[in-house]
Backbone as CSV, one residue per row, in Angstrom:
resi,resn,N_x,N_y,N_z,CA_x,CA_y,CA_z,C_x,C_y,C_z
1,MET,0.800,-1.239,-0.044,-0.120,-0.069,-0.083,0.896,1.120,0.286
2,GLN,0.601,2.311,-0.638,1.294,3.291,-0.940,0.490,4.536,-0.150
3,HIS,1.197,5.093,0.777,0.744,6.122,1.468,0.984,7.443,0.856
4,ALA,0.344,8.849,1.281,0.466,10.027,0.557,1.558,10.532,1.753
5,LEU,2.530,11.046,0.665,3.526,12.113,1.725,3.438,13.454,1.203
6,THR,3.326,14.454,2.047,3.364,15.672,1.879,4.027,16.589,2.731
7,VAL,4.215,18.016,2.160,5.327,18.554,2.652,4.315,20.116,2.454
8,ASP,4.141,20.953,3.618,3.702,22.044,3.537,4.636,22.957,3.328
9,VAL,4.851,23.708,2.299,6.280,24.646,2.077,5.648,25.896,2.599
10,GLU,6.228,26.188,3.881,6.158,27.681,4.456,7.378,27.741,5.349
11,ASP,7.549,28.967,6.029,8.641,29.205,6.656,8.423,29.306,8.223
12,TYR,9.214,29.263,9.162,9.242,29.376,10.559,8.098,30.369,11.273
13,PHE,8.604,31.648,10.368,7.917,32.854,10.831,6.372,33.026,10.275
14,GLN,6.256,31.907,9.906,4.631,32.351,8.788,3.511,31.297,9.701
15,VAL,4.015,30.327,10.692,2.811,29.528,11.392,1.985,30.312,12.011
16,SER,0.890,29.740,12.193,-0.431,30.423,12.731,-0.107,30.788,14.332
17,ALA,0.623,29.996,14.901,1.176,29.796,16.603,1.904,31.206,16.640
18,PHE,2.620,31.758,15.904,3.135,33.067,16.058,2.526,34.347,15.301
19,ALA,1.408,34.343,14.943,0.307,35.284,14.271,0.606,36.347,15.355
20,ASN,0.417,36.061,16.569,0.419,37.369,17.254,1.812,38.116,17.614
21,GLN,2.765,37.299,17.545,4.144,37.918,17.661,4.686,38.664,16.334
22,ILE,4.510,37.934,15.009,4.877,38.517,13.861,3.808,38.837,12.973
23,ASP,3.662,40.243,12.689,2.734,40.612,11.698,3.232,40.058,10.434
24,ILE,2.292,39.756,9.393,2.541,39.551,8.003,3.364,40.531,7.371
25,LYS,3.059,41.981,7.942,4.101,42.846,7.176,5.422,42.995,7.584
26,ASP,5.682,42.184,8.732,6.995,42.089,9.003,7.835,40.739,8.312
27,TRP,7.078,39.905,7.827,7.487,38.602,7.511,9.069,39.017,6.469
28,PRO,8.994,39.845,5.557,10.423,40.238,4.658,11.535,40.634,5.655
29,ASN,11.211,40.996,6.973,12.397,41.178,7.867,12.977,40.066,8.594
30,TRP,12.343,38.729,8.369,12.533,37.609,9.054,13.716,36.570,8.075
31,PRO,14.968,36.312,8.508,15.549,35.475,7.605,15.035,34.205,6.917
32,LEU,14.959,34.173,5.561,14.285,33.442,4.825,15.175,31.939,4.887
33,ARG,14.499,30.938,5.440,15.222,29.531,5.372,14.464,28.428,4.848
34,VAL,13.259,28.656,4.249,12.682,27.700,3.664,13.400,26.750,2.173
35,GLU,14.001,27.634,1.533,14.762,26.920,0.469,15.838,26.197,0.912
36,GLN,16.324,26.431,1.724,17.662,25.475,2.123,16.913,24.199,2.898
37,ASN,15.947,24.412,3.607,15.376,23.158,4.266,14.622,22.275,3.215
38,THR,13.828,23.072,2.250,13.206,22.271,1.225,13.992,21.355,0.349
39,HIS,15.280,22.191,0.201,16.335,21.243,-0.627,16.719,20.087,0.128
40,THR,16.860,20.257,1.362,17.329,19.150,2.298,16.115,17.729,1.999
41,LEU,15.159,18.420,1.839,13.760,17.168,1.863,14.173,16.602,0.475
42,LEU,14.180,17.640,-0.536,14.068,17.060,-1.808,15.420,16.200,-2.165
43,GLU,16.693,16.355,-1.513,17.774,15.553,-1.708,17.328,13.903,-0.799
44,LEU,16.602,14.040,0.465,16.515,13.061,1.101,15.419,12.078,-0.026
45,PHE,14.282,12.953,-0.400,13.394,12.067,-1.378,14.140,11.417,-2.574
46,GLU,15.105,12.181,-3.047,15.578,11.600,-4.389,16.443,10.672,-3.880
47,ARG,17.413,10.542,-2.910,18.003,9.611,-2.318,17.448,7.929,-2.252
48,LYS,15.969,8.336,-1.417,15.059,7.293,-1.121,14.139,6.984,-2.137
49,ASP,14.341,7.610,-3.232,13.410,7.441,-4.670,12.074,7.481,-4.317
50,VAL,11.625,8.491,-3.636,10.018,8.455,-3.297,9.610,10.073,-3.655
51,LYS,8.508,10.136,-4.031,7.595,11.216,-4.881,6.718,11.675,-3.650
52,ALA,6.369,12.991,-3.643,5.821,13.612,-2.405,4.899,14.683,-3.164
53,THR,3.810,15.174,-2.291,3.119,16.454,-2.882,3.683,17.498,-1.840
54,PHE,3.918,18.590,-2.728,4.527,19.972,-1.634,3.027,20.782,-2.088
55,PHE,2.559,21.307,-0.939,1.642,22.025,-0.861,2.246,23.728,-0.580
56,VAL,2.508,24.419,-1.550,3.119,25.306,-1.697,2.583,26.698,-1.336
57,LEU,2.854,27.314,-0.235,2.451,28.667,0.052,2.717,30.077,-1.397
58,GLY,1.840,30.691,-1.582,1.958,31.480,-2.616,3.246,32.464,-2.399
59,TRP,2.984,33.025,-1.134,4.047,33.920,-0.653,5.591,33.591,-0.844
60,VAL,5.688,32.175,-0.745,7.018,31.739,-0.799,7.343,31.316,-2.168
61,ALA,6.346,30.847,-3.245,6.314,31.154,-4.693,6.813,32.259,-5.008
62,GLU,6.121,33.033,-4.662,6.350,34.511,-5.135,8.056,34.932,-5.037
63,ARG,8.494,34.579,-4.245,9.902,34.775,-3.544,10.988,33.894,-4.016
64,CYS,10.617,32.312,-4.299,11.570,31.550,-4.433,10.940,30.726,-5.771
65,PRO,10.789,31.245,-7.006,10.205,30.681,-8.201,11.139,29.342,-8.621
66,GLU,12.319,29.595,-8.331,13.330,28.622,-8.706,13.092,27.344,-7.781
67,LEU,12.842,27.354,-6.656,12.471,26.441,-5.755,11.292,25.538,-6.343
68,ILE,10.313,26.223,-6.840,9.166,25.561,-6.971,9.360,25.021,-8.265
69,ARG,10.057,25.394,-9.011,10.477,24.542,-10.278,11.543,23.447,-9.881
70,ALA,12.206,23.626,-9.099,13.203,22.413,-8.687,12.339,21.224,-8.197
71,ILE,11.193,21.571,-7.384,10.347,20.557,-6.835,9.605,19.766,-8.136
72,HIS,9.106,20.864,-8.916,8.380,19.872,-10.126,9.585,19.334,-11.099
73,LYS,10.660,19.870,-11.407,11.515,19.156,-12.175,11.803,17.864,-11.661
74,ALA,11.687,17.703,-10.176,12.249,16.342,-9.551,11.246,15.538,-9.683
75,GLY,10.072,15.791,-10.259,8.848,14.733,-10.338,7.776,14.984,-9.263
76,HIS,7.944,15.512,-8.176,6.970,15.915,-7.288,5.733,16.519,-7.681
77,GLU,4.616,16.400,-7.024,3.203,17.170,-7.214,3.391,18.308,-6.583
78,VAL,3.090,19.450,-7.361,3.072,20.591,-6.692,1.542,21.089,-6.266
79,ALA,0.906,21.405,-5.304,-0.324,21.775,-5.201,-0.286,23.286,-4.162
80,SER,-1.141,23.707,-3.892,-1.353,25.059,-3.290,-1.810,24.819,-1.696
81,HIS,-1.376,25.600,-1.048,-1.202,25.947,0.512,-1.707,27.285,0.597
82,GLY,-2.339,27.907,-0.162,-2.918,29.487,0.068,-1.960,30.405,-0.345
83,MET,-2.449,31.668,-0.004,-1.265,32.604,-0.593,-0.592,33.320,0.786
84,THR,-1.196,33.257,2.032,-0.306,34.216,3.015,-0.690,33.439,4.497
85,HIS,-1.126,32.074,4.254,-1.021,31.357,5.815,-1.738,31.922,6.522
86,GLN,-3.016,32.530,6.156,-4.178,32.988,7.080,-5.377,32.181,7.516
87,LEU,-5.726,32.164,8.555,-6.725,30.896,9.062,-7.876,31.110,8.090
88,VAL,-8.427,30.194,7.525,-9.635,30.630,6.541,-10.993,31.344,7.411
89,TYR,-11.056,30.599,8.464,-12.581,31.200,9.206,-11.797,32.505,9.620
90,ASN,-10.794,33.105,9.649,-10.550,34.300,10.197,-10.779,35.451,8.779
91,GLN,-10.842,34.878,7.497,-10.604,35.871,6.504,-12.337,35.887,6.017
92,LYS,-12.537,37.086,5.381,-14.024,37.240,4.733,-13.586,36.396,3.265
93,PRO,-15.101,35.846,2.925,-15.195,35.112,1.930,-14.371,35.470,0.412
94,GLU,-14.823,36.930,0.148,-14.074,37.447,-0.773,-12.506,37.523,-0.875
95,THR,-12.216,37.551,0.229,-10.546,37.829,0.469,-9.947,36.327,0.431
96,PHE,-10.569,35.650,0.863,-9.860,33.997,0.437,-10.140,33.661,-0.952
97,ARG,-11.221,34.161,-1.361,-11.217,33.843,-2.940,-10.208,34.387,-3.607
98,GLU,-10.038,35.721,-3.586,-8.860,36.348,-4.029,-7.471,35.877,-3.736
99,GLU,-7.403,35.369,-2.659,-5.951,34.794,-2.361,-5.887,33.572,-3.158
100,THR,-6.995,32.736,-3.109,-6.838,31.347,-3.700,-6.826,31.321,-5.280
101,LEU,-7.344,32.309,-5.736,-7.004,32.236,-7.129,-5.580,32.763,-7.432
102,ARG,-5.249,33.643,-6.941,-3.989,34.491,-7.177,-2.752,33.526,-6.786
103,SER,-2.931,32.493,-5.772,-1.950,31.823,-5.492,-1.734,30.591,-6.573
104,LYS,-3.065,29.753,-6.861,-2.850,28.967,-7.831,-2.643,29.351,-8.975
105,GLN,-2.995,30.697,-9.437,-2.611,30.830,-11.037,-0.952,31.180,-10.981
106,LEU,-0.758,31.786,-9.826,1.045,32.072,-9.513,1.614,30.899,-10.020
107,ILE,1.332,29.685,-9.159,2.207,28.288,-8.770,2.088,27.628,-10.326
108,GLU,0.505,27.882,-10.952,0.762,27.311,-12.400,1.379,27.873,-13.317
109,ASP,1.596,29.211,-13.223,2.471,29.993,-14.275,3.987,29.786,-14.088
110,ILE,4.281,29.514,-12.741,5.958,28.988,-12.479,6.267,27.694,-13.164
111,ILE,5.317,26.610,-12.804,5.476,25.192,-12.958,4.953,24.955,-14.716
112,GLY,4.240,25.704,-15.194,3.585,25.315,-16.177,2.457,24.415,-16.769
113,GLU,1.969,24.050,-15.587,0.869,23.101,-15.244,-0.161,23.408,-14.302
114,ALA,-1.307,22.440,-14.631,-2.602,22.860,-13.747,-1.941,22.418,-12.253
115,VAL,-2.436,23.152,-11.157,-2.717,22.476,-9.932,-3.957,22.082,-9.481
116,TYR,-3.885,20.958,-9.116,-5.008,20.072,-8.623,-5.475,20.083,-7.247
117,GLY,-4.558,20.291,-6.352,-4.782,19.950,-4.988,-4.657,21.301,-4.147
118,TYR,-5.411,21.378,-2.890,-5.189,22.693,-1.846,-5.379,22.116,-0.628
119,ARG,-4.581,22.675,0.118,-4.496,22.437,1.616,-4.458,23.784,2.515
120,ALA,-5.445,23.953,3.283,-5.761,25.338,3.947,-4.764,25.710,5.214
121,ALA,-4.377,26.870,5.479,-3.398,27.101,6.346,-3.848,26.460,7.745
122,SER,-2.942,25.739,8.470,-3.478,25.197,9.899,-4.808,24.556,9.708
123,TYR,-5.016,23.671,8.614,-6.401,22.739,8.331,-7.475,23.390,8.851
124,SER,-7.883,24.760,8.463,-8.749,26.011,8.853,-10.216,25.876,8.263
125,ILE,-10.202,24.623,7.579,-11.667,24.548,7.115,-12.227,23.744,7.872
126,THR,-13.292,24.306,8.749,-13.967,23.914,9.860,-15.522,24.061,9.742
127,PRO,-16.661,23.362,10.592,-17.469,24.159,10.272,-17.998,25.600,10.182
128,HIS,-16.887,26.519,10.559,-17.204,27.908,10.342,-16.662,28.242,9.081
129,SER,-16.421,27.639,8.284,-15.429,28.186,7.137,-15.968,26.937,5.803
130,LEU,-17.071,26.291,5.994,-17.277,25.241,4.884,-17.485,25.881,3.718
131,TRP,-17.971,27.325,3.715,-18.056,28.020,2.196,-16.802,27.684,1.569
132,ALA,-15.418,27.787,1.882,-14.249,27.586,1.558,-14.256,26.613,0.201
133,LEU,-14.788,25.362,0.758,-15.080,24.440,-0.246,-15.441,24.886,-1.592
134,GLU,-16.733,25.646,-1.691,-17.152,26.141,-2.762,-16.107,26.923,-3.552
135,THR,-15.374,27.662,-2.914,-14.509,28.683,-3.614,-13.396,27.641,-4.235
136,LEU,-13.189,26.558,-3.542,-11.830,25.647,-4.145,-12.743,24.924,-5.477
137,ILE,-13.876,24.608,-5.454,-14.338,23.881,-6.710,-14.509,25.132,-7.659
138,ASP,-14.851,26.198,-7.435,-14.997,27.540,-8.424,-13.282,27.390,-9.095
139,ALA,-12.504,27.485,-8.340,-11.150,27.614,-8.522,-10.606,26.585,-9.641
140,GLY,-11.078,25.628,-9.338,-10.667,24.476,-10.176,-9.832,23.391,-9.741
141,PHE,-9.902,23.376,-8.540,-9.204,22.287,-7.713,-10.055,21.040,-7.756
142,THR,-9.350,19.912,-7.717,-10.052,18.910,-7.811,-10.047,18.018,-6.543
143,TYR,-9.435,18.112,-5.512,-9.125,17.760,-4.426,-8.631,18.755,-3.369
144,ASP,-9.046,18.450,-2.127,-8.754,19.368,-1.061,-8.237,18.335,0.081
145,SER,-7.345,18.448,1.022,-6.676,17.785,2.086,-6.632,18.644,3.318
146,SER,-7.657,19.504,4.042,-7.729,20.671,4.831,-8.526,19.941,6.177
147,ILE,-9.218,19.089,6.070,-10.104,18.597,6.805,-9.526,17.832,8.101
148,PHE,-9.439,17.975,9.245,-8.959,17.124,10.350,-10.031,16.547,11.191
149,PRO,-10.389,15.339,11.147,-11.641,14.884,11.921,-11.245,14.439,13.721
150,VAL,-10.662,15.587,13.956,-10.506,15.477,15.531,-10.651,16.709,16.120
151,HIS,-10.519,16.775,17.687,-10.738,18.019,18.414,-9.314,18.610,18.373
152,HIS,-9.429,19.918,18.455,-8.213,20.663,18.388,-8.874,22.402,18.799
153,ASP,-7.623,22.843,18.978,-8.160,24.422,19.627,-7.894,25.381,18.418
154,ARG,-7.641,24.789,17.179,-7.284,25.885,16.284,-7.892,25.112,14.824
155,TYR,-8.232,24.076,14.984,-8.746,23.336,13.670,-9.706,22.229,14.352
156,GLY,-10.287,20.958,13.405,-10.860,20.051,13.446,-12.193,20.137,13.178
157,MET,-12.816,18.747,12.779,-14.133,18.528,12.717,-14.583,17.098,13.016
158,PRO,-14.389,17.051,14.163,-14.821,15.561,14.554,-16.584,15.283,13.951
159,GLY,-16.607,13.993,13.703,-17.293,13.518,12.913,-17.405,13.263,11.686
160,ALA,-16.076,14.252,10.919,-16.117,14.225,9.399,-15.710,12.739,9.214
161,PRO,-16.000,12.141,7.905,-15.355,10.951,7.238,-14.071,10.956,7.832
162,LEU,-13.363,9.556,7.771,-12.117,9.153,8.017,-11.400,8.745,6.554
163,ASN,-12.286,8.512,5.607,-11.827,7.861,4.285,-11.581,9.015,3.239
164,ILE,-11.093,8.631,2.295,-11.193,9.502,1.106,-12.404,9.549,0.652
165,HIS,-13.214,10.804,0.330,-14.621,11.084,0.104,-14.948,11.907,-0.909
166,THR,-16.111,12.286,-1.032,-16.415,13.448,-1.717,-17.315,14.313,-0.775
167,ALA,-16.699,15.572,-1.112,-17.340,16.467,-0.211,-18.312,17.385,-0.891
168,GLN,-19.382,17.348,-0.607,-20.864,18.013,-1.200,-20.927,19.144,-0.427
169,THR,-21.249,20.244,-1.422,-21.228,21.706,-0.757,-22.608,22.040,-0.857
170,THR,-23.129,23.122,-0.289,-24.854,23.672,-0.448,-25.243,23.596,-1.769
171,ASN,-24.661,24.223,-2.760,-25.274,24.121,-3.949,-25.049,22.983,-4.869
172,GLY,-24.924,21.641,-4.506,-24.595,20.598,-5.076,-23.273,20.258,-5.726
173,LYS,-22.370,21.108,-5.724,-20.836,20.956,-6.386,-20.063,19.842,-5.379
174,SER,-19.134,19.523,-5.734,-18.399,18.780,-4.953,-16.826,18.635,-5.331
175,LEU,-15.994,18.303,-4.722,-14.554,17.690,-4.891,-14.100,16.799,-3.991
176,THR,-13.036,15.972,-4.210,-12.796,15.026,-3.578,-11.842,15.429,-2.223
177,GLU,-12.029,14.964,-1.193,-11.400,15.302,0.297,-10.939,14.081,0.889
178,PHE,-9.466,14.283,0.938,-8.363,13.455,1.501,-8.349,14.053,3.035
179,PRO,-9.046,13.549,4.163,-8.851,14.178,5.451,-7.203,13.484,6.118
180,LEU,-6.896,14.450,6.895,-5.708,14.211,7.573,-6.013,13.139,8.630
181,THR,-4.932,12.447,8.656,-4.760,10.862,9.275,-5.256,10.911,11.097
182,SER,-5.990,10.117,11.357,-6.055,10.004,13.148,-6.340,8.601,13.354
183,ALA,-6.320,8.279,14.579,-6.303,6.944,14.907,-7.098,6.783,16.034
184,LYS,-7.765,5.558,16.195,-8.712,5.308,17.506,-7.873,5.119,18.588
185,PHE,-7.902,5.593,19.687,-7.250,5.894,20.726,-8.098,6.023,22.069
186,PHE,-8.307,4.869,22.717,-9.383,4.579,23.773,-10.533,5.026,23.383
187,ASN,-10.946,5.835,23.756,-12.643,6.497,23.469,-12.534,7.595,22.688
188,GLY,-11.327,7.997,22.120,-11.443,9.193,21.147,-10.562,8.915,20.117
189,ARG,-10.217,10.116,19.292,-9.594,9.794,18.197,-8.176,10.710,18.414
190,LEU,-7.052,10.281,18.095,-5.661,10.796,18.393,-4.830,11.049,16.951
191,PRO,-4.764,12.643,16.447,-4.307,12.893,15.482,-2.595,12.329,15.271
192,VAL,-2.443,11.797,14.036,-1.044,11.110,14.063,-0.774,11.543,12.415
193,ALA,-0.921,12.454,11.756,-0.750,12.679,10.649,0.548,13.385,10.334
194,GLY,1.330,13.822,11.355,2.474,14.353,11.237,2.663,15.560,12.030
195,GLY,3.525,15.926,11.299,4.094,17.543,11.896,4.596,17.513,13.231
196,GLY,3.966,18.324,14.310,4.273,18.429,15.794,4.104,17.017,16.272
197,TYR,2.793,16.384,15.627,2.420,14.911,16.390,3.689,14.161,16.457
198,PHE,4.314,14.034,15.168,5.541,13.354,14.693,6.667,13.619,15.475
199,ARG,6.870,14.889,15.862,8.013,15.225,16.499,7.925,15.122,18.097
200,ILE,6.688,15.155,18.762,6.411,14.959,20.252,6.429,13.639,20.343
201,TYR,5.509,12.928,19.697,5.414,11.184,19.973,6.733,10.481,19.965
202,PRO,6.876,9.631,20.502,8.052,8.707,20.131,7.956,8.177,18.823
203,TYR,9.003,7.900,18.186,8.721,7.128,16.819,8.162,6.045,16.692
204,PHE,8.504,4.880,17.640,7.683,3.671,17.646,6.254,3.783,17.842
205,PHE,5.642,5.094,18.495,4.369,5.400,18.855,3.897,5.518,17.325
206,SER,4.241,6.811,16.828,3.835,7.054,15.554,3.754,6.280,14.412
207,LYS,4.671,5.511,14.431,4.482,4.250,13.525,3.487,3.306,13.512
208,LEU,3.282,2.993,15.123,2.389,2.234,15.432,0.974,2.710,15.033
209,MET,0.686,4.094,15.354,-0.444,4.596,15.387,-0.825,4.648,13.690
210,LEU,0.116,5.032,13.038,-0.124,5.029,11.368,-0.467,3.617,10.739
211,LYS,0.078,2.592,11.359,-0.609,1.283,11.055,-1.754,0.966,11.452
212,ARG,-2.012,1.582,12.657,-3.288,1.493,12.970,-4.294,2.180,12.395
213,ALA,-4.384,3.233,11.801,-5.045,4.149,11.261,-5.334,3.699,9.888
214,ALA,-4.321,3.204,9.145,-4.377,2.432,7.664,-5.309,1.233,7.722
215,ALA,-5.126,0.195,8.910,-5.688,-0.944,9.135,-7.489,-0.634,9.500
216,GLU,-7.497,0.513,10.045,-8.974,0.712,10.541,-9.868,1.494,8.962
217,ILE,-9.397,2.310,8.482,-9.894,2.821,7.107,-9.578,2.051,6.253
218,LYS,-8.878,1.091,5.993,-8.707,0.040,4.727,-8.088,0.950,3.715
219,GLN,-7.429,2.188,3.895,-6.941,2.680,2.603,-5.582,3.641,3.412
220,PRO,-4.857,3.975,2.434,-3.484,4.892,2.635,-3.879,6.011,3.663
221,PHE,-2.931,6.188,4.760,-3.050,7.745,5.298,-2.358,8.555,4.634
222,ILE,-2.325,9.580,5.085,-1.795,10.755,4.703,-0.730,11.383,5.881
223,PHE,0.567,11.813,5.441,1.275,12.421,6.390,1.988,13.763,5.916
224,TYR,2.131,14.491,6.589,2.710,16.237,6.194,4.084,16.164,7.370
225,LEU,4.568,17.257,6.922,5.480,17.884,7.527,5.974,19.487,7.026
226,HIS,6.559,20.220,7.757,7.085,21.453,7.196,8.820,21.694,7.233
227,PRO,9.340,22.336,6.138,10.587,22.524,6.023,11.164,23.017,7.413
228,TRP,10.428,23.853,7.852,11.224,24.541,9.142,11.372,23.167,10.272
229,GLU,10.687,22.201,10.047,10.299,21.319,11.325,11.816,20.606,11.297
230,ILE,12.620,20.317,10.102,13.914,19.800,10.504,15.151,20.590,10.363
231,ASP,14.727,22.001,11.045,15.865,23.207,11.226,15.863,23.453,12.560
232,PRO,16.771,22.978,13.221,17.033,23.316,15.005,17.607,24.607,14.860
233,GLU,18.389,25.052,13.993,19.193,26.390,14.146,18.133,27.579,13.587
234,GLN,16.650,27.492,13.306,16.152,28.693,12.867,16.147,29.465,13.999
235,PRO,15.967,30.739,13.630,15.790,31.817,14.948,14.479,31.569,15.692
236,ARG,14.436,31.969,17.002,13.516,31.735,17.904,12.581,33.180,17.879
237,VAL,11.420,32.917,18.275,10.629,34.128,18.140,10.152,34.194,19.448
238,PRO,10.375,35.556,19.939,10.289,35.880,21.222,8.984,36.139,21.554
239,ASN,8.465,36.182,22.834,7.203,36.403,23.549,6.090,35.422,23.080
240,SER,6.363,34.545,22.643,5.551,33.369,22.307,4.774,32.645,23.692
241,SER,3.888,32.109,23.543,3.584,31.049,24.641,4.234,29.940,24.889
242,ALA,4.167,29.447,25.899,4.703,28.033,26.493,4.356,27.007,25.685
243,LEU,2.872,26.825,25.186,2.268,26.147,24.198,2.703,26.251,23.021
244,SER,2.779,27.487,22.414,3.279,27.677,20.934,4.701,27.012,21.068
245,ARG,5.666,27.660,22.098,6.997,27.110,22.060,7.367,25.376,21.995
246,PHE,6.424,24.700,22.945,6.477,23.483,23.166,6.010,22.858,21.665
247,ARG,4.731,23.324,20.749,4.427,22.630,19.652,5.437,22.975,18.654
248,HIS,6.206,24.184,18.725,7.288,24.331,17.696,8.416,23.858,17.523
249,TYR,8.959,23.769,18.749,10.397,23.850,18.974,10.920,22.241,19.355
250,THR,9.629,21.685,19.962,10.202,20.068,20.654,10.750,19.192,19.291
251,ASN,11.755,18.667,19.783,12.272,17.943,18.905,12.703,18.228,17.413
252,LEU,13.144,19.106,17.101,13.503,19.775,15.816,14.714,18.880,15.321
253,SER,15.626,18.550,16.059,16.980,17.967,15.510,16.682,16.740,15.541
254,ARG,15.350,16.014,15.618,15.091,14.555,15.318,14.307,14.272,14.577
255,CYS,13.708,15.467,13.832,12.846,15.213,12.958,13.423,14.663,11.467
256,LEU,14.287,14.970,11.113,15.005,14.282,9.793,15.206,13.207,9.930
257,PRO,16.201,12.480,11.067,16.186,11.181,11.221,14.783,10.249,11.295
258,ARG,13.978,10.924,11.738,12.533,10.367,11.772,12.001,10.095,10.672
259,LEU,11.919,11.338,10.151,11.372,10.978,8.472,12.107,10.343,7.684
260,GLU,13.344,10.021,7.720,14.083,9.007,6.902,13.759,7.545,7.297
261,ASN,13.515,7.378,8.882,12.909,5.914,9.133,11.630,5.966,8.691
262,LEU,10.820,6.908,8.596,9.322,6.533,8.205,9.632,6.285,6.941
263,ILE,10.201,6.797,5.883,10.357,6.582,4.279,10.666,4.981,4.345
264,GLY,11.690,4.568,5.003,12.181,3.194,4.935,10.901,2.414,5.487
265,ASP,10.175,2.539,6.471,8.963,1.996,7.094,7.714,1.741,6.393
266,PHE,7.584,2.576,5.575,6.519,2.720,4.855,6.740,3.164,2.839
267,ASP,5.728,2.687,2.217,5.915,3.038,1.058,5.184,4.517,0.482
268,PHE,5.517,5.521,-0.220,4.949,6.877,-0.100,5.110,7.117,-1.752
269,THR,3.640,7.958,-2.067,3.722,8.431,-3.323,3.136,9.889,-3.202
270,THR,2.415,10.532,-4.343,1.757,11.550,-4.272,0.473,11.467,-3.693
271,VAL,-0.197,12.675,-3.475,-1.624,12.372,-3.042,-2.556,12.366,-4.092
272,LYS,-2.086,13.014,-5.353,-2.810,12.867,-6.677,-2.882,11.260,-6.861
273,ASN,-1.659,10.687,-6.753,-1.493,9.321,-7.078,-2.155,8.564,-6.020
274,VAL,-2.344,8.632,-4.903,-3.026,7.805,-4.031,-4.564,8.047,-4.416
275,ILE,-5.073,9.256,-4.625,-6.503,9.251,-4.716,-6.609,8.721,-6.085
276,ASP,-6.374,8.674,-7.090,-6.362,8.346,-8.213,-6.413,6.786,-8.102
277,THR,-5.536,6.100,-7.568,-5.398,4.642,-6.983,-6.894,4.190,-6.403
278,TYR,-6.945,4.831,-5.378,-8.231,4.894,-4.635,-9.424,4.711,-5.502
279,GLN,-9.763,5.708,-5.976,-10.810,6.035,-6.738,-11.110,4.876,-7.655
280,SER,-10.102,4.146,-8.343,-10.293,3.324,-9.367,-10.717,2.041,-9.061
281,SER,-10.873,1.700,-7.605,-11.402,0.668,-6.676,-12.406,0.852,-6.075
282,HIS,-12.767,2.111,-5.718,-13.651,2.125,-4.384,-14.751,3.349,-5.308
283,GLU,-15.740,3.248,-4.762,-17.112,4.212,-4.864,-17.094,4.989,-3.646
284,LEU,-16.640,6.497,-3.955,-16.539,7.285,-2.925,-17.779,7.791,-2.159
285,GLU,-17.834,7.955,-1.056,-18.796,8.256,-0.037,-19.224,9.748,-0.437
286,ILE,-20.569,10.132,-0.388,-20.795,11.535,-0.424,-21.044,12.039,0.860
287,PHE,-20.421,12.865,1.122,-20.516,13.293,2.400,-21.442,15.116,2.469
288,ASP,-22.468,15.041,3.097,-22.798,16.802,3.231,-22.356,17.206,4.190
289,TYR,-21.389,18.219,4.142,-20.794,18.781,5.201,-21.871,19.800,6.104
290,LEU,-22.750,20.322,5.378,-23.758,21.387,5.862,-24.304,20.653,6.913
291,THR,-24.949,19.458,6.754,-25.526,18.533,7.924,-24.688,18.441,9.187
292,LEU,-23.456,18.110,8.948,-22.240,17.854,9.938,-22.325,19.202,10.792
293,ALA,-22.180,20.488,9.926,-22.092,21.559,10.690,-23.100,22.152,11.603
294,ASN,-24.262,21.734,11.190,-25.504,22.296,11.763,-25.357,21.354,13.280
295,LYS,-24.855,20.024,13.041,-24.780,19.485,14.566,-23.836,19.761,15.290
296,LEU,-22.947,20.422,14.992,-21.644,21.012,15.982,-21.832,22.245,16.392
């Protein structure tokens, strides 16, 4: 079974946890480290002969077009991570639409190909921002990977499907949704899709939970991380909360070796490849997110 390997291409100063400390207008004043860190990942993936999906932030693509071309040239899938890493439910629909169209067109112009996939900043398509799905469909995306079926203080949609499915909107439009991976744990669901969870949990536990998740849903899981998560030398952000520091800085030095182990323990490919393979043998469930939102 081939699982989906994904990278959210953003830099350390752009994460939502530091939004109160670093205004978007100040981003250009912080040292840019996303290029070198992403190239490190590209080198690892080339050495391990694995392909991944890179969800690229438009802000990064504008400043580092050669990096995006390098990702594409290496045979990886290039997808969109929006323009400015703002939480969707904090944006006005018209602002989200403008940024979504702008970032998609920008990335397509750089790589010379259509972009099919989207992932929201901090998985912020929630019951309060389901209108965003219609915008993604209108923009020409065929799949989304923004919905996390767990409880969390910043994101999450408990009760959403665990499998790859068809997300239906209020006007009858639809697109494919590949939800982030979670595993049954006692009486709840534990997020195990990657990122901070991958750094905080012991590696053996992540491996066990990912295997459990794939067995439970009988389909590939989806895994993510960020280039800054393999960079223990990144500048520290002052005046951030203890929780944000814990989530952001824990085990940065261990992330790259763990990722290399993960690639050795599982077989990975792009999101589009996983969806195409899954759809060829499964009839996707159609899920009405408006009904779920009304219950939450």
